[in-house]
C-alpha atoms as one frame of an Amber mdcrd trajectory, in Angstrom:
protein
 -15.030  41.970 -30.480 -13.399  40.080 -33.328 -15.569  38.095 -35.719 -14.461
  34.641 -36.812 -15.753  34.060 -40.335 -15.605  31.456 -43.063 -15.860  34.098
 -45.792 -12.900  36.081 -47.172 -12.273  39.109 -45.010 -12.944  41.592 -47.804
 -16.450  40.216 -48.350 -17.463  41.136 -44.809 -18.767  44.522 -45.890 -21.066
  44.781 -42.895 -18.237  44.626 -40.355 -18.020  47.911 -38.469 -14.982  49.904
 -37.408 -15.502  48.654 -33.863 -15.424  44.991 -34.836 -13.166  43.935 -37.695
 -12.154  40.455 -38.727  -9.877  38.029 -36.917  -7.984  36.179 -39.625  -6.791
  33.175 -37.646  -7.335  31.457 -34.312  -3.965  29.704 -33.917  -1.600  31.580
 -31.584   1.544  33.192 -33.015   4.076  35.451 -31.413   4.710  39.015 -32.587
   6.636  42.090 -31.529   4.193  44.739 -30.228   4.298  48.209 -31.778   5.958
  49.645 -28.673   8.186  46.633 -28.106   6.396  45.721 -24.872   2.691  45.827
 -23.980   3.181  48.149 -21.008   4.743  50.781 -23.299   1.745  50.887 -25.671
   0.026  53.916 -24.010   3.212  55.924 -24.575   3.788  54.867 -28.181   1.618
  57.420 -30.017   2.762  60.507 -28.077   6.409  59.436 -28.226   6.392  58.838
 -31.994   4.525  62.111 -32.611   6.991  64.029 -30.432   9.905  62.596 -32.411
   8.434  63.549 -35.798   6.671  60.365 -36.830   3.583  62.138 -38.183   5.643
  64.235 -40.575   7.446  61.151 -41.824   4.146  59.372 -42.449   2.728  62.341
 -44.398   5.581  62.024 -46.890   4.779  58.327 -47.278   1.144  59.118 -48.058
   2.144  61.866 -50.492   4.308  59.500 -52.569   1.373  57.094 -53.030  -0.774
  59.388 -55.197  -4.070  58.456 -53.576  -7.396  59.032 -55.342 -11.027  58.737
 -54.305 -12.432  55.258 -54.868  -9.195  53.411 -54.229  -8.949  50.554 -51.745
  -6.110  50.968 -49.265  -4.531  48.470 -46.862  -2.067  49.226 -44.090  -0.262
  46.102 -42.902   0.974  46.316 -39.324  -1.230  49.321 -38.591  -0.635  49.217
 -34.831  -2.738  51.911 -33.184  -4.053  53.076 -36.565  -2.287  56.431 -36.867
  -1.344  56.066 -40.544  -4.663  54.491 -41.556  -6.506  57.414 -39.965  -4.140
  59.908 -41.604  -4.799  58.343 -45.015  -8.542  58.640 -44.531  -8.212  62.228
 -43.346  -6.015  63.279 -46.278  -8.114  61.424 -48.881 -11.627  60.832 -47.464
 -12.780  59.107 -50.649 -10.623  55.997 -50.224 -11.769  52.760 -48.608  -9.264
  52.095 -45.835  -8.433  48.882 -43.979  -5.819  48.467 -41.258  -4.460  45.091
 -40.167  -2.274  44.091 -37.205  -1.712  40.984 -35.050  -1.879  42.918 -31.750
  -5.444  43.052 -30.335  -4.443  45.699 -27.772  -3.137  48.031 -30.460  -6.239
  47.370 -32.597  -8.495  48.300 -29.676  -6.775  51.687 -29.568  -7.041  52.050
 -33.353 -10.774  51.341 -33.301 -11.320  53.772 -30.435  -9.427  56.503 -32.310
 -11.428  55.861 -35.481 -14.708  55.937 -33.565 -13.806  59.283 -31.971 -12.924
  60.741 -35.367 -16.113  59.476 -37.015 -14.088  57.971 -39.867 -15.445  54.891
 -41.617 -12.774  52.208 -41.844 -12.061  48.683 -40.674  -9.339  47.138 -38.561
  -8.638  43.403 -38.906  -6.512  41.141 -36.725  -3.937  39.091 -38.583  -0.348
  38.683 -39.783   1.251  40.269 -42.806   2.449  36.986 -44.301  -1.096  35.560
 -44.179  -3.231  38.298 -45.711  -6.736  36.805 -45.842  -7.953  39.038 -48.667
  -8.747  38.028 -52.241  -6.124  38.422 -54.961  -5.814  41.914 -56.456  -8.001
  43.555 -53.788  -6.095  46.778 -53.111  -4.805  49.725 -55.094  -2.244  50.660
 -52.465  -0.619  48.746 -49.607   1.275  50.618 -46.878   3.777  49.619 -44.215
   5.035  52.175 -41.690   7.807  51.366 -39.188   6.737  47.722 -39.304   9.005
  45.772 -41.671  11.821  45.475 -39.138   9.333  43.759 -36.798   8.961  40.850
 -39.238  11.320  37.923 -38.502  13.912  37.407 -41.235  12.450  34.027 -42.203
   8.998  35.564 -42.756   9.904  38.708 -44.705   9.784  37.008 -48.082   6.330
  35.559 -47.393   5.138  38.977 -46.232   6.211  40.638 -49.474   4.703  37.814
 -51.550   1.394  38.351 -49.735   1.581  42.064 -50.486   2.154  41.342 -54.161
  -0.788  38.924 -54.274  -3.339  41.403 -52.894  -2.167  44.314 -55.056  -4.112
  45.113 -58.198  -2.097  44.922 -61.438  -1.541  48.696 -61.415  -1.266  48.916
 -57.630   1.766  49.882 -55.568   3.366  49.139 -52.227   4.699  51.992 -50.091
   6.972  51.379 -47.129   8.657  53.555 -44.502  11.111  52.084 -42.032  14.323
  52.595 -40.108  17.471  52.440 -42.172  20.228  50.114 -41.078  22.676  51.960
 -38.843  20.719  55.225 -38.922  18.323  54.326 -36.142  20.334  51.657 -34.417
  21.634  53.827 -31.599  18.680  56.197 -31.453  16.417  56.781 -28.496  13.395
  55.227 -30.200  15.306  52.142 -31.267  16.594  51.578 -27.744  13.164  52.026
 -26.171  10.907  50.205 -28.618  12.962  47.743 -30.659  15.718  45.165 -30.609
  19.020  45.733 -32.403  18.794  42.356 -34.138  15.573  43.354 -35.925  17.021
  46.648 -37.130  20.254  45.133 -38.367  18.303  43.272 -41.087  17.043  46.535
 -42.633  19.810  47.283 -45.143  18.604  48.838 -48.405  20.146  46.171 -50.637
  18.640  43.429 -48.484  15.156  44.968 -48.700  15.340  45.499 -52.461  16.532
  41.928 -53.012  13.637  40.573 -50.927  11.205  42.670 -52.957  12.680  41.403
 -56.211  12.505  37.775 -55.036   8.828  38.291 -54.162   7.990  39.608 -57.631
   8.026  43.283 -56.729  10.035  45.886 -58.628  11.158  48.051 -55.738  13.210
  51.187 -55.317  14.302  53.431 -52.490  12.723  56.785 -53.325  13.908  58.924
 -50.414  15.792  59.006 -47.162  15.403  61.297 -44.219  17.371  62.062 -41.079
  15.131  62.484 -38.049  15.497  62.973 -34.309  15.315  59.217 -33.790  17.662
  58.318 -36.644  17.568  57.750 -40.391  14.518  56.410 -42.191  14.037  55.209
 -45.769  11.063  55.343 -48.130  10.453  52.534 -50.624   7.998  52.083 -53.484
   7.338  48.828 -55.314   5.206  47.735 -58.252   4.282  44.291 -59.411   7.166
  43.097 -61.564   6.129  43.210 -65.209   3.250  45.630 -64.612
């Protein structure tokens, strides 16, 4: 059950993995992780079958995680990457955030079964209710194309705000054209969302938000091409 609180989300240290923080009460629309609610039970097995776990492991590896760091995954969905981060580096403090309460329920159930200590909050990426400079690393996995074009700049500005001065942002997503005609794109996503995922467009948005970004790798997968990005606070 979500907790509505007047304190900043990060200060709610007593919130358990089964609860989390709801960051706003006003309704907003969002694109579910699987595109439609009825597809959610099939999302994890489908993505795993198509190689999603391997792609996420490369994203984690590029982040250089260390014990004691605070980690945030924005758009965590069912929590697969957040759980992977905690499994690969148990010493980090991990938080996942997503606007979809159904996906968060699955994430919390998975975390409870694993025994991992982490928190899942309900909220939107362009309204991160955490104090400035709260996290050493921020992650986004197959989520950025979900964000409406008009909100992408605000999302990246929010990421920059919550990053520590020496922190970094790590993003994995479909590459324009590479996943457009793929099975996963047809099942889970709309073409219009994917068409806004060109490399130059993403790097320009990062730059406008005060992030010095770069594409660090690309990969061809069963479901199409994906791209890996890393960004630092400009001037850091």
